[in-house]
Backbone as XML, in Angstrom:
<?xml version="1.0"?>
<chain id="A" units="angstrom">
  <residue number="1" name="UNK">
    <atom name="N" x="11.715" y="-33.008" z="15.439"/>
    <atom name="CA" x="11.474" y="-31.500" z="16.313"/>
    <atom name="C" x="11.549" y="-30.497" z="15.479"/>
  </residue>
  <residue number="2" name="UNK">
    <atom name="N" x="12.234" y="-30.554" z="14.275"/>
    <atom name="CA" x="11.911" y="-28.969" z="13.630"/>
    <atom name="C" x="10.701" y="-28.751" z="13.081"/>
  </residue>
  <residue number="3" name="UNK">
    <atom name="N" x="10.262" y="-29.987" z="12.798"/>
    <atom name="CA" x="8.771" y="-29.736" z="12.087"/>
    <atom name="C" x="7.830" y="-29.548" z="13.271"/>
  </residue>
  <residue number="4" name="UNK">
    <atom name="N" x="7.797" y="-29.819" z="14.425"/>
    <atom name="CA" x="7.245" y="-29.625" z="15.535"/>
    <atom name="C" x="7.068" y="-28.148" z="15.792"/>
  </residue>
  <residue number="5" name="UNK">
    <atom name="N" x="8.433" y="-27.603" z="15.727"/>
    <atom name="CA" x="8.728" y="-26.224" z="15.737"/>
    <atom name="C" x="8.296" y="-25.408" z="14.803"/>
  </residue>
  <residue number="6" name="UNK">
    <atom name="N" x="8.168" y="-25.725" z="13.629"/>
    <atom name="CA" x="7.613" y="-24.938" z="12.661"/>
    <atom name="C" x="6.096" y="-25.104" z="12.830"/>
  </residue>
  <residue number="7" name="UNK">
    <atom name="N" x="5.315" y="-25.960" z="12.893"/>
    <atom name="CA" x="3.935" y="-25.905" z="13.397"/>
    <atom name="C" x="3.478" y="-25.127" z="14.568"/>
  </residue>
  <residue number="8" name="UNK">
    <atom name="N" x="4.414" y="-24.948" z="15.659"/>
    <atom name="CA" x="4.235" y="-24.066" z="16.866"/>
    <atom name="C" x="4.181" y="-22.829" z="16.323"/>
  </residue>
  <residue number="9" name="UNK">
    <atom name="N" x="5.488" y="-22.434" z="15.618"/>
    <atom name="CA" x="5.686" y="-21.179" z="15.152"/>
    <atom name="C" x="4.301" y="-20.680" z="14.230"/>
  </residue>
  <residue number="10" name="UNK">
    <atom name="N" x="3.809" y="-21.429" z="13.515"/>
    <atom name="CA" x="2.628" y="-21.344" z="12.417"/>
    <atom name="C" x="1.460" y="-20.986" z="13.438"/>
  </residue>
  <residue number="11" name="UNK">
    <atom name="N" x="1.198" y="-21.783" z="14.452"/>
    <atom name="CA" x="0.124" y="-21.590" z="15.290"/>
    <atom name="C" x="0.019" y="-20.484" z="15.799"/>
  </residue>
  <residue number="12" name="UNK">
    <atom name="N" x="1.315" y="-20.185" z="16.433"/>
    <atom name="CA" x="1.487" y="-18.736" z="17.038"/>
    <atom name="C" x="1.262" y="-17.496" z="16.092"/>
  </residue>
  <residue number="13" name="UNK">
    <atom name="N" x="1.677" y="-17.552" z="15.067"/>
    <atom name="CA" x="1.297" y="-16.769" z="14.039"/>
    <atom name="C" x="-0.066" y="-16.419" z="13.819"/>
  </residue>
  <residue number="14" name="UNK">
    <atom name="N" x="-0.872" y="-17.536" z="13.705"/>
    <atom name="CA" x="-2.353" y="-17.645" z="13.600"/>
    <atom name="C" x="-2.968" y="-17.030" z="14.587"/>
  </residue>
  <residue number="15" name="UNK">
    <atom name="N" x="-2.440" y="-17.488" z="15.925"/>
    <atom name="CA" x="-3.319" y="-17.047" z="17.054"/>
    <atom name="C" x="-3.221" y="-15.499" z="17.351"/>
  </residue>
  <residue number="16" name="UNK">
    <atom name="N" x="-1.827" y="-15.015" z="17.038"/>
    <atom name="CA" x="-1.644" y="-13.502" z="17.056"/>
    <atom name="C" x="-2.506" y="-12.696" z="16.205"/>
  </residue>
  <residue number="17" name="UNK">
    <atom name="N" x="-2.445" y="-13.549" z="14.813"/>
    <atom name="CA" x="-3.274" y="-12.738" z="14.054"/>
    <atom name="C" x="-4.508" y="-12.541" z="14.148"/>
  </residue>
  <residue number="18" name="UNK">
    <atom name="N" x="-5.152" y="-13.737" z="14.646"/>
    <atom name="CA" x="-6.761" y="-13.900" z="15.019"/>
    <atom name="C" x="-6.829" y="-12.915" z="16.201"/>
  </residue>
  <residue number="19" name="UNK">
    <atom name="N" x="-6.032" y="-12.447" z="17.025"/>
    <atom name="CA" x="-6.318" y="-11.322" z="18.142"/>
    <atom name="C" x="-6.346" y="-10.280" z="17.382"/>
  </residue>
  <residue number="20" name="UNK">
    <atom name="N" x="-5.513" y="-9.831" z="16.430"/>
    <atom name="CA" x="-5.386" y="-8.594" z="15.986"/>
    <atom name="C" x="-6.660" y="-8.440" z="15.037"/>
  </residue>
  <residue number="21" name="UNK">
    <atom name="N" x="-6.998" y="-9.374" z="14.100"/>
    <atom name="CA" x="-8.307" y="-9.344" z="13.298"/>
    <atom name="C" x="-9.446" y="-9.365" z="13.995"/>
  </residue>
  <residue number="22" name="UNK">
    <atom name="N" x="-9.635" y="-10.113" z="14.939"/>
    <atom name="CA" x="-10.964" y="-9.971" z="15.785"/>
    <atom name="C" x="-11.051" y="-9.008" z="16.671"/>
  </residue>
  <residue number="23" name="UNK">
    <atom name="N" x="-9.998" y="-8.610" z="17.325"/>
    <atom name="CA" x="-10.134" y="-7.494" z="18.471"/>
    <atom name="C" x="-9.699" y="-6.060" z="18.253"/>
  </residue>
  <residue number="24" name="UNK">
    <atom name="N" x="-8.671" y="-5.922" z="17.554"/>
    <atom name="CA" x="-7.974" y="-4.554" z="17.173"/>
    <atom name="C" x="-8.596" y="-4.208" z="15.832"/>
  </residue>
  <residue number="25" name="UNK">
    <atom name="N" x="-8.970" y="-4.808" z="14.893"/>
    <atom name="CA" x="-9.020" y="-4.200" z="13.532"/>
    <atom name="C" x="-10.698" y="-4.384" z="13.020"/>
  </residue>
  <residue number="26" name="UNK">
    <atom name="N" x="-11.532" y="-4.166" z="13.923"/>
    <atom name="CA" x="-12.820" y="-4.223" z="13.746"/>
    <atom name="C" x="-13.697" y="-2.998" z="13.802"/>
  </residue>
  <residue number="27" name="UNK">
    <atom name="N" x="-13.485" y="-1.982" z="12.898"/>
    <atom name="CA" x="-14.571" y="-0.770" z="13.087"/>
    <atom name="C" x="-15.887" y="-0.801" z="13.330"/>
  </residue>
  <residue number="28" name="UNK">
    <atom name="N" x="-16.695" y="0.044" z="13.524"/>
    <atom name="CA" x="-17.980" y="-0.324" z="13.644"/>
    <atom name="C" x="-18.743" y="-0.657" z="12.323"/>
  </residue>
  <residue number="29" name="UNK">
    <atom name="N" x="-18.347" y="-0.296" z="11.258"/>
    <atom name="CA" x="-18.917" y="-0.731" z="9.935"/>
    <atom name="C" x="-18.702" y="-2.196" z="9.768"/>
  </residue>
  <residue number="30" name="UNK">
    <atom name="N" x="-17.600" y="-2.486" z="10.234"/>
    <atom name="CA" x="-17.333" y="-4.113" z="10.022"/>
    <atom name="C" x="-18.322" y="-4.975" z="10.881"/>
  </residue>
  <residue number="31" name="UNK">
    <atom name="N" x="-18.287" y="-4.234" z="12.052"/>
    <atom name="CA" x="-19.117" y="-5.145" z="13.424"/>
    <atom name="C" x="-20.621" y="-5.152" z="12.680"/>
  </residue>
  <residue number="32" name="UNK">
    <atom name="N" x="-21.093" y="-3.943" z="12.233"/>
    <atom name="CA" x="-22.531" y="-3.961" z="11.788"/>
    <atom name="C" x="-22.752" y="-4.799" z="10.661"/>
  </residue>
  <residue number="33" name="UNK">
    <atom name="N" x="-21.786" y="-4.928" z="9.807"/>
    <atom name="CA" x="-21.929" y="-5.662" z="8.584"/>
    <atom name="C" x="-22.049" y="-7.160" z="8.567"/>
  </residue>
  <residue number="34" name="UNK">
    <atom name="N" x="-21.469" y="-7.701" z="9.916"/>
    <atom name="CA" x="-21.824" y="-9.065" z="9.955"/>
    <atom name="C" x="-23.122" y="-9.548" z="10.119"/>
  </residue>
  <residue number="35" name="UNK">
    <atom name="N" x="-23.333" y="-10.578" z="9.308"/>
    <atom name="CA" x="-24.894" y="-11.288" z="9.453"/>
    <atom name="C" x="-25.744" y="-10.832" z="8.356"/>
  </residue>
  <residue number="36" name="UNK">
    <atom name="N" x="-25.276" y="-10.175" z="7.849"/>
    <atom name="CA" x="-25.867" y="-9.374" z="6.528"/>
    <atom name="C" x="-25.225" y="-9.682" z="5.167"/>
  </residue>
  <residue number="37" name="UNK">
    <atom name="N" x="-25.799" y="-10.372" z="4.407"/>
    <atom name="CA" x="-25.103" y="-10.801" z="3.072"/>
    <atom name="C" x="-24.756" y="-9.821" z="2.146"/>
  </residue>
  <residue number="38" name="UNK">
    <atom name="N" x="-25.627" y="-8.381" z="2.224"/>
    <atom name="CA" x="-25.530" y="-7.253" z="1.607"/>
    <atom name="C" x="-24.635" y="-6.478" z="1.752"/>
  </residue>
  <residue number="39" name="UNK">
    <atom name="N" x="-24.057" y="-6.519" z="3.202"/>
    <atom name="CA" x="-23.018" y="-5.520" z="3.660"/>
    <atom name="C" x="-21.762" y="-6.046" z="3.488"/>
  </residue>
  <residue number="40" name="UNK">
    <atom name="N" x="-20.595" y="-5.100" z="3.295"/>
    <atom name="CA" x="-19.500" y="-5.650" z="3.055"/>
    <atom name="C" x="-18.823" y="-5.861" z="4.536"/>
  </residue>
  <residue number="41" name="UNK">
    <atom name="N" x="-18.996" y="-5.476" z="5.635"/>
    <atom name="CA" x="-18.377" y="-5.668" z="6.814"/>
    <atom name="C" x="-17.880" y="-7.132" z="7.021"/>
  </residue>
  <residue number="42" name="UNK">
    <atom name="N" x="-18.802" y="-8.121" z="7.029"/>
    <atom name="CA" x="-18.323" y="-9.404" z="7.320"/>
    <atom name="C" x="-17.395" y="-9.840" z="6.134"/>
  </residue>
  <residue number="43" name="UNK">
    <atom name="N" x="-17.611" y="-9.414" z="4.855"/>
    <atom name="CA" x="-16.653" y="-9.990" z="3.768"/>
    <atom name="C" x="-15.186" y="-8.967" z="4.100"/>
  </residue>
  <residue number="44" name="UNK">
    <atom name="N" x="-14.979" y="-8.043" z="4.542"/>
    <atom name="CA" x="-13.874" y="-7.351" z="4.904"/>
    <atom name="C" x="-13.145" y="-8.024" z="5.920"/>
  </residue>
  <residue number="45" name="UNK">
    <atom name="N" x="-14.075" y="-8.286" z="7.313"/>
    <atom name="CA" x="-13.440" y="-8.921" z="8.237"/>
    <atom name="C" x="-12.744" y="-10.151" z="7.898"/>
  </residue>
  <residue number="46" name="UNK">
    <atom name="N" x="-13.397" y="-11.019" z="7.010"/>
    <atom name="CA" x="-13.034" y="-12.291" z="6.588"/>
    <atom name="C" x="-11.702" y="-12.423" z="5.817"/>
  </residue>
  <residue number="47" name="UNK">
    <atom name="N" x="-11.945" y="-11.312" z="4.944"/>
    <atom name="CA" x="-10.626" y="-10.978" z="4.223"/>
    <atom name="C" x="-9.312" y="-10.642" z="4.781"/>
  </residue>
  <residue number="48" name="UNK">
    <atom name="N" x="-9.593" y="-9.908" z="6.076"/>
    <atom name="CA" x="-8.594" y="-9.450" z="6.809"/>
    <atom name="C" x="-7.933" y="-10.748" z="7.582"/>
  </residue>
  <residue number="49" name="UNK">
    <atom name="N" x="-8.793" y="-11.425" z="7.935"/>
    <atom name="CA" x="-8.406" y="-12.986" z="8.331"/>
    <atom name="C" x="-7.539" y="-13.765" z="7.597"/>
  </residue>
  <residue number="50" name="UNK">
    <atom name="N" x="-7.930" y="-13.856" z="6.516"/>
    <atom name="CA" x="-7.225" y="-14.673" z="5.102"/>
    <atom name="C" x="-6.131" y="-14.244" z="4.798"/>
  </residue>
  <residue number="51" name="UNK">
    <atom name="N" x="-6.059" y="-12.495" z="4.510"/>
    <atom name="CA" x="-4.615" y="-11.917" z="4.173"/>
    <atom name="C" x="-3.606" y="-12.103" z="5.229"/>
  </residue>
  <residue number="52" name="UNK">
    <atom name="N" x="-4.058" y="-12.262" z="6.628"/>
    <atom name="CA" x="-3.228" y="-12.258" z="7.557"/>
    <atom name="C" x="-2.525" y="-13.671" z="7.832"/>
  </residue>
  <residue number="53" name="UNK">
    <atom name="N" x="-3.470" y="-14.613" z="7.290"/>
    <atom name="CA" x="-2.936" y="-16.033" z="7.586"/>
    <atom name="C" x="-1.830" y="-15.859" z="6.528"/>
  </residue>
  <residue number="54" name="UNK">
    <atom name="N" x="-1.871" y="-15.512" z="5.378"/>
    <atom name="CA" x="-0.864" y="-15.822" z="4.161"/>
    <atom name="C" x="0.589" y="-15.512" z="4.475"/>
  </residue>
  <residue number="55" name="UNK">
    <atom name="N" x="1.091" y="-14.674" z="5.331"/>
    <atom name="CA" x="2.738" y="-14.543" z="5.474"/>
    <atom name="C" x="2.887" y="-15.630" z="6.325"/>
  </residue>
  <residue number="56" name="UNK">
    <atom name="N" x="2.215" y="-16.429" z="7.393"/>
    <atom name="CA" x="2.421" y="-17.313" z="8.076"/>
    <atom name="C" x="2.731" y="-18.621" z="7.031"/>
  </residue>
  <residue number="57" name="UNK">
    <atom name="N" x="1.773" y="-18.794" z="6.319"/>
    <atom name="CA" x="1.849" y="-19.946" z="5.453"/>
    <atom name="C" x="2.881" y="-19.838" z="4.432"/>
  </residue>
  <residue number="58" name="UNK">
    <atom name="N" x="3.331" y="-18.601" z="3.859"/>
    <atom name="CA" x="4.723" y="-18.383" z="3.277"/>
    <atom name="C" x="5.954" y="-18.837" z="4.069"/>
  </residue>
  <residue number="59" name="UNK">
    <atom name="N" x="5.686" y="-18.374" z="5.193"/>
    <atom name="CA" x="7.328" y="-18.742" z="5.904"/>
    <atom name="C" x="7.091" y="-20.205" z="6.362"/>
  </residue>
  <residue number="60" name="UNK">
    <atom name="N" x="5.941" y="-20.898" z="6.130"/>
    <atom name="CA" x="5.857" y="-22.432" z="6.412"/>
    <atom name="C" x="6.590" y="-23.111" z="5.171"/>
  </residue>
  <residue number="61" name="UNK">
    <atom name="N" x="6.867" y="-22.269" z="4.267"/>
    <atom name="CA" x="7.386" y="-23.079" z="2.754"/>
    <atom name="C" x="6.487" y="-23.489" z="1.998"/>
  </residue>
  <residue number="62" name="UNK">
    <atom name="N" x="4.978" y="-23.331" z="2.116"/>
    <atom name="CA" x="4.203" y="-23.904" z="1.166"/>
    <atom name="C" x="4.170" y="-23.349" z="-0.119"/>
  </residue>
  <residue number="63" name="UNK">
    <atom name="N" x="3.708" y="-23.839" z="-1.227"/>
    <atom name="CA" x="3.704" y="-23.609" z="-2.474"/>
    <atom name="C" x="2.507" y="-22.482" z="-2.751"/>
  </residue>
  <residue number="64" name="UNK">
    <atom name="N" x="2.437" y="-21.682" z="-3.281"/>
    <atom name="CA" x="1.594" y="-20.710" z="-4.132"/>
    <atom name="C" x="0.030" y="-21.200" z="-3.992"/>
  </residue>
  <residue number="65" name="UNK">
    <atom name="N" x="0.099" y="-22.277" z="-4.592"/>
    <atom name="CA" x="-1.240" y="-23.263" z="-4.858"/>
    <atom name="C" x="-1.886" y="-23.459" z="-3.538"/>
  </residue>
  <residue number="66" name="UNK">
    <atom name="N" x="-1.194" y="-24.114" z="-2.639"/>
    <atom name="CA" x="-1.701" y="-24.560" z="-1.402"/>
    <atom name="C" x="-1.929" y="-23.013" z="-0.602"/>
  </residue>
  <residue number="67" name="UNK">
    <atom name="N" x="-1.053" y="-22.108" z="-0.540"/>
    <atom name="CA" x="-1.173" y="-21.081" z="0.153"/>
    <atom name="C" x="-2.620" y="-20.315" z="-0.197"/>
  </residue>
  <residue number="68" name="UNK">
    <atom name="N" x="-3.160" y="-20.100" z="-1.565"/>
    <atom name="CA" x="-4.011" y="-19.857" z="-1.965"/>
    <atom name="C" x="-5.310" y="-20.547" z="-1.582"/>
  </residue>
  <residue number="69" name="UNK">
    <atom name="N" x="-5.356" y="-21.870" z="-1.800"/>
    <atom name="CA" x="-6.496" y="-22.349" z="-1.320"/>
    <atom name="C" x="-6.826" y="-22.430" z="0.230"/>
  </residue>
  <residue number="70" name="UNK">
    <atom name="N" x="-5.653" y="-22.589" z="0.985"/>
    <atom name="CA" x="-5.969" y="-22.192" z="2.429"/>
    <atom name="C" x="-6.302" y="-20.799" z="2.774"/>
  </residue>
  <residue number="71" name="UNK">
    <atom name="N" x="-6.023" y="-19.929" z="2.389"/>
    <atom name="CA" x="-6.390" y="-18.716" z="2.448"/>
    <atom name="C" x="-7.932" y="-18.319" z="2.251"/>
  </residue>
  <residue number="72" name="UNK">
    <atom name="N" x="-8.108" y="-18.988" z="0.856"/>
    <atom name="CA" x="-9.569" y="-18.903" z="0.470"/>
    <atom name="C" x="-10.366" y="-19.591" z="1.259"/>
  </residue>
  <residue number="73" name="UNK">
    <atom name="N" x="-10.077" y="-20.893" z="1.819"/>
    <atom name="CA" x="-10.699" y="-21.623" z="2.927"/>
    <atom name="C" x="-10.936" y="-21.002" z="4.032"/>
  </residue>
  <residue number="74" name="UNK">
    <atom name="N" x="-9.914" y="-20.394" z="4.648"/>
    <atom name="CA" x="-9.989" y="-19.602" z="5.555"/>
    <atom name="C" x="-11.408" y="-18.503" z="5.555"/>
  </residue>
  <residue number="75" name="UNK">
    <atom name="N" x="-11.153" y="-17.913" z="4.244"/>
    <atom name="CA" x="-12.209" y="-16.575" z="4.174"/>
    <atom name="C" x="-13.543" y="-17.268" z="4.137"/>
  </residue>
  <residue number="76" name="UNK">
    <atom name="N" x="-13.849" y="-18.307" z="3.375"/>
    <atom name="CA" x="-15.072" y="-18.816" z="3.435"/>
    <atom name="C" x="-15.534" y="-19.368" z="4.824"/>
  </residue>
  <residue number="77" name="UNK">
    <atom name="N" x="-15.011" y="-20.051" z="5.230"/>
    <atom name="CA" x="-15.046" y="-20.673" z="6.658"/>
    <atom name="C" x="-15.295" y="-19.418" z="7.887"/>
  </residue>
  <residue number="78" name="UNK">
    <atom name="N" x="-14.384" y="-18.749" z="7.647"/>
    <atom name="CA" x="-14.456" y="-17.417" z="8.759"/>
    <atom name="C" x="-15.763" y="-16.695" z="8.513"/>
  </residue>
  <residue number="79" name="UNK">
    <atom name="N" x="-16.088" y="-16.461" z="7.212"/>
    <atom name="CA" x="-17.110" y="-15.643" z="6.907"/>
    <atom name="C" x="-18.615" y="-16.368" z="7.451"/>
  </residue>
  <residue number="80" name="UNK">
    <atom name="N" x="-18.486" y="-17.748" z="7.209"/>
    <atom name="CA" x="-19.615" y="-18.249" z="7.495"/>
    <atom name="C" x="-19.928" y="-18.668" z="9.207"/>
  </residue>
  <residue number="81" name="UNK">
    <atom name="N" x="-18.814" y="-18.778" z="9.745"/>
    <atom name="CA" x="-19.041" y="-19.067" z="11.206"/>
    <atom name="C" x="-19.592" y="-17.463" z="11.917"/>
  </residue>
  <residue number="82" name="UNK">
    <atom name="N" x="-18.823" y="-16.449" z="11.266"/>
    <atom name="CA" x="-19.507" y="-15.364" z="11.996"/>
    <atom name="C" x="-20.989" y="-14.791" z="11.285"/>
  </residue>
  <residue number="83" name="UNK">
    <atom name="N" x="-21.040" y="-15.177" z="10.089"/>
    <atom name="CA" x="-22.597" y="-14.965" z="9.706"/>
    <atom name="C" x="-23.396" y="-15.775" z="10.626"/>
  </residue>
  <residue number="84" name="UNK">
    <atom name="N" x="-23.127" y="-17.017" z="10.889"/>
    <atom name="CA" x="-24.238" y="-17.616" z="11.635"/>
    <atom name="C" x="-23.850" y="-17.444" z="12.844"/>
  </residue>
  <residue number="85" name="UNK">
    <atom name="N" x="-23.168" y="-16.897" z="13.792"/>
    <atom name="CA" x="-22.882" y="-16.394" z="14.650"/>
    <atom name="C" x="-23.915" y="-14.792" z="15.057"/>
  </residue>
  <residue number="86" name="UNK">
    <atom name="N" x="-23.902" y="-14.009" z="14.020"/>
    <atom name="CA" x="-24.664" y="-12.826" z="13.870"/>
    <atom name="C" x="-25.938" y="-13.202" z="13.810"/>
  </residue>
  <residue number="87" name="UNK">
    <atom name="N" x="-26.366" y="-14.202" z="12.909"/>
    <atom name="CA" x="-27.883" y="-14.543" z="12.866"/>
    <atom name="C" x="-28.446" y="-15.224" z="13.766"/>
  </residue>
  <residue number="88" name="UNK">
    <atom name="N" x="-27.670" y="-15.777" z="14.614"/>
    <atom name="CA" x="-28.021" y="-16.522" z="16.015"/>
    <atom name="C" x="-28.260" y="-15.424" z="17.146"/>
  </residue>
  <residue number="89" name="UNK">
    <atom name="N" x="-27.242" y="-14.673" z="17.069"/>
    <atom name="CA" x="-27.581" y="-13.457" z="17.892"/>
    <atom name="C" x="-28.707" y="-12.473" z="17.605"/>
  </residue>
  <residue number="90" name="UNK">
    <atom name="N" x="-29.141" y="-12.230" z="16.442"/>
    <atom name="CA" x="-30.236" y="-11.540" z="15.852"/>
    <atom name="C" x="-31.560" y="-12.290" z="16.419"/>
  </residue>
  <residue number="91" name="UNK">
    <atom name="N" x="-31.406" y="-13.678" z="16.392"/>
    <atom name="CA" x="-32.933" y="-14.291" z="16.714"/>
    <atom name="C" x="-32.725" y="-14.416" z="18.280"/>
  </residue>
  <residue number="92" name="UNK">
    <atom name="N" x="-31.358" y="-14.324" z="18.722"/>
    <atom name="CA" x="-31.396" y="-14.962" z="20.476"/>
    <atom name="C" x="-30.641" y="-13.604" z="21.125"/>
  </residue>
  <residue number="93" name="UNK">
    <atom name="N" x="-31.065" y="-12.631" z="21.099"/>
    <atom name="CA" x="-30.299" y="-11.851" z="21.958"/>
    <atom name="C" x="-29.907" y="-11.707" z="23.258"/>
  </residue>
  <residue number="94" name="UNK">
    <atom name="N" x="-28.642" y="-11.593" z="23.403"/>
    <atom name="CA" x="-28.400" y="-11.829" z="24.976"/>
    <atom name="C" x="-27.275" y="-10.654" z="25.446"/>
  </residue>
  <residue number="95" name="UNK">
    <atom name="N" x="-27.467" y="-10.395" z="26.648"/>
    <atom name="CA" x="-26.460" y="-9.158" z="27.051"/>
    <atom name="C" x="-25.090" y="-9.817" z="27.341"/>
  </residue>
  <residue number="96" name="UNK">
    <atom name="N" x="-24.303" y="-9.205" z="27.256"/>
    <atom name="CA" x="-22.905" y="-9.412" z="27.594"/>
    <atom name="C" x="-22.629" y="-10.068" z="28.928"/>
  </residue>
  <residue number="97" name="UNK">
    <atom name="N" x="-23.665" y="-9.834" z="29.963"/>
    <atom name="CA" x="-23.412" y="-10.438" z="31.204"/>
    <atom name="C" x="-24.146" y="-11.734" z="31.247"/>
  </residue>
  <residue number="98" name="UNK">
    <atom name="N" x="-24.604" y="-12.369" z="30.287"/>
    <atom name="CA" x="-25.304" y="-13.579" z="30.449"/>
    <atom name="C" x="-24.387" y="-14.874" z="29.839"/>
  </residue>
  <residue number="99" name="UNK">
    <atom name="N" x="-24.793" y="-15.982" z="30.587"/>
    <atom name="CA" x="-24.022" y="-17.283" z="30.111"/>
    <atom name="C" x="-24.350" y="-17.576" z="28.470"/>
  </residue>
  <residue number="100" name="UNK">
    <atom name="N" x="-25.238" y="-17.219" z="28.012"/>
    <atom name="CA" x="-25.711" y="-17.417" z="26.528"/>
    <atom name="C" x="-24.790" y="-16.629" z="25.723"/>
  </residue>
  <residue number="101" name="UNK">
    <atom name="N" x="-24.504" y="-15.174" z="25.999"/>
    <atom name="CA" x="-23.523" y="-14.365" z="25.269"/>
    <atom name="C" x="-22.404" y="-15.094" z="25.301"/>
  </residue>
  <residue number="102" name="UNK">
    <atom name="N" x="-21.912" y="-15.496" z="26.256"/>
    <atom name="CA" x="-20.491" y="-16.031" z="26.311"/>
    <atom name="C" x="-20.461" y="-17.207" z="26.079"/>
  </residue>
  <residue number="103" name="UNK">
    <atom name="N" x="-21.201" y="-18.331" z="25.643"/>
    <atom name="CA" x="-21.436" y="-19.546" z="25.218"/>
    <atom name="C" x="-21.115" y="-19.400" z="23.590"/>
  </residue>
  <residue number="104" name="UNK">
    <atom name="N" x="-22.235" y="-18.511" z="23.156"/>
    <atom name="CA" x="-22.098" y="-18.181" z="21.743"/>
    <atom name="C" x="-20.471" y="-17.574" z="21.255"/>
  </residue>
  <residue number="105" name="UNK">
    <atom name="N" x="-20.158" y="-16.678" z="22.032"/>
    <atom name="CA" x="-18.816" y="-16.197" z="21.919"/>
    <atom name="C" x="-17.953" y="-17.341" z="21.721"/>
  </residue>
  <residue number="106" name="UNK">
    <atom name="N" x="-17.893" y="-17.995" z="23.009"/>
    <atom name="CA" x="-16.941" y="-18.970" z="23.115"/>
    <atom name="C" x="-17.029" y="-20.074" z="21.723"/>
  </residue>
  <residue number="107" name="UNK">
    <atom name="N" x="-18.145" y="-20.498" z="21.561"/>
    <atom name="CA" x="-18.530" y="-21.399" z="20.301"/>
    <atom name="C" x="-17.928" y="-20.689" z="19.208"/>
  </residue>
  <residue number="108" name="UNK">
    <atom name="N" x="-18.004" y="-19.678" z="18.672"/>
    <atom name="CA" x="-17.548" y="-18.959" z="17.687"/>
    <atom name="C" x="-15.652" y="-18.964" z="17.651"/>
  </residue>
  <residue number="109" name="UNK">
    <atom name="N" x="-15.423" y="-18.632" z="18.661"/>
    <atom name="CA" x="-13.796" y="-18.767" z="19.044"/>
    <atom name="C" x="-13.365" y="-20.201" z="18.848"/>
  </residue>
  <residue number="110" name="UNK">
    <atom name="N" x="-13.956" y="-21.003" z="19.284"/>
    <atom name="CA" x="-13.592" y="-22.354" z="19.148"/>
    <atom name="C" x="-13.677" y="-22.769" z="17.739"/>
  </residue>
  <residue number="111" name="UNK">
    <atom name="N" x="-14.698" y="-22.483" z="16.936"/>
    <atom name="CA" x="-14.864" y="-22.910" z="15.814"/>
    <atom name="C" x="-13.448" y="-22.316" z="15.134"/>
  </residue>
  <residue number="112" name="UNK">
    <atom name="N" x="-13.256" y="-21.107" z="15.187"/>
    <atom name="CA" x="-12.250" y="-20.300" z="14.216"/>
    <atom name="C" x="-10.964" y="-21.059" z="14.673"/>
  </residue>
  <residue number="113" name="UNK">
    <atom name="N" x="-10.626" y="-21.514" z="15.874"/>
    <atom name="CA" x="-9.436" y="-22.040" z="16.319"/>
    <atom name="C" x="-9.251" y="-23.568" z="15.759"/>
  </residue>
  <residue number="114" name="UNK">
    <atom name="N" x="-10.521" y="-24.221" z="15.722"/>
    <atom name="CA" x="-10.550" y="-25.384" z="15.193"/>
    <atom name="C" x="-10.055" y="-25.338" z="13.549"/>
  </residue>
  <residue number="115" name="UNK">
    <atom name="N" x="-10.420" y="-24.217" z="12.994"/>
    <atom name="CA" x="-9.852" y="-23.914" z="11.675"/>
    <atom name="C" x="-8.529" y="-23.975" z="11.661"/>
  </residue>
  <residue number="116" name="UNK">
    <atom name="N" x="-8.032" y="-23.459" z="12.274"/>
    <atom name="CA" x="-6.467" y="-23.188" z="12.226"/>
    <atom name="C" x="-5.725" y="-24.911" z="12.614"/>
  </residue>
  <residue number="117" name="UNK">
    <atom name="N" x="-6.642" y="-25.675" z="13.425"/>
    <atom name="CA" x="-6.201" y="-26.926" z="13.391"/>
    <atom name="C" x="-5.884" y="-27.831" z="12.218"/>
  </residue>
  <residue number="118" name="UNK">
    <atom name="N" x="-7.228" y="-27.299" z="11.345"/>
    <atom name="CA" x="-7.348" y="-27.944" z="10.032"/>
    <atom name="C" x="-6.099" y="-27.372" z="9.358"/>
  </residue>
  <residue number="119" name="UNK">
    <atom name="N" x="-5.693" y="-25.961" z="9.447"/>
    <atom name="CA" x="-4.410" y="-25.670" z="8.527"/>
    <atom name="C" x="-3.281" y="-26.357" z="8.831"/>
  </residue>
  <residue number="120" name="UNK">
    <atom name="N" x="-3.137" y="-26.537" z="10.340"/>
    <atom name="CA" x="-1.954" y="-27.117" z="10.576"/>
    <atom name="C" x="-1.663" y="-28.516" z="9.982"/>
  </residue>
  <residue number="121" name="UNK">
    <atom name="N" x="-2.803" y="-29.307" z="10.014"/>
    <atom name="CA" x="-3.003" y="-30.728" z="9.536"/>
    <atom name="C" x="-2.404" y="-30.664" z="7.959"/>
  </residue>
  <residue number="122" name="UNK">
    <atom name="N" x="-3.043" y="-29.793" z="7.273"/>
    <atom name="CA" x="-2.714" y="-29.533" z="6.028"/>
    <atom name="C" x="-1.148" y="-29.442" z="5.514"/>
  </residue>
  <residue number="123" name="UNK">
    <atom name="N" x="-0.835" y="-28.480" z="6.539"/>
    <atom name="CA" x="0.819" y="-28.028" z="6.497"/>
    <atom name="C" x="1.787" y="-29.325" z="6.754"/>
  </residue>
  <residue number="124" name="UNK">
    <atom name="N" x="1.207" y="-30.070" z="7.908"/>
    <atom name="CA" x="1.941" y="-31.192" z="8.042"/>
    <atom name="C" x="2.147" y="-31.977" z="7.112"/>
  </residue>
</chain>
């Protein structure tokens, strides 16, 4: 039971961190930089996600190497997901009032949350 509570605690941390990083901590230059490998916005955004994950992993009692590998993996995966979403949006622009927009947004969020499932599997 204690392990289940620890995993729920880590998941709660990851969900709250995700909300803050995706919806509160994205100024315009970050948003504009996604989808372009030459701009820092996407990298900064992925770094905020990775940095926000680190305290939750530390509190889970993981060693420094595991924390580092998981944070780096999250950075790379998060950047790739956002880059692909931005590239798709550039090729297939959709207004916020369309099903296509919300399907792409939902797929993006699902992939991010499945990343957290992977993190939980490693922590177990």
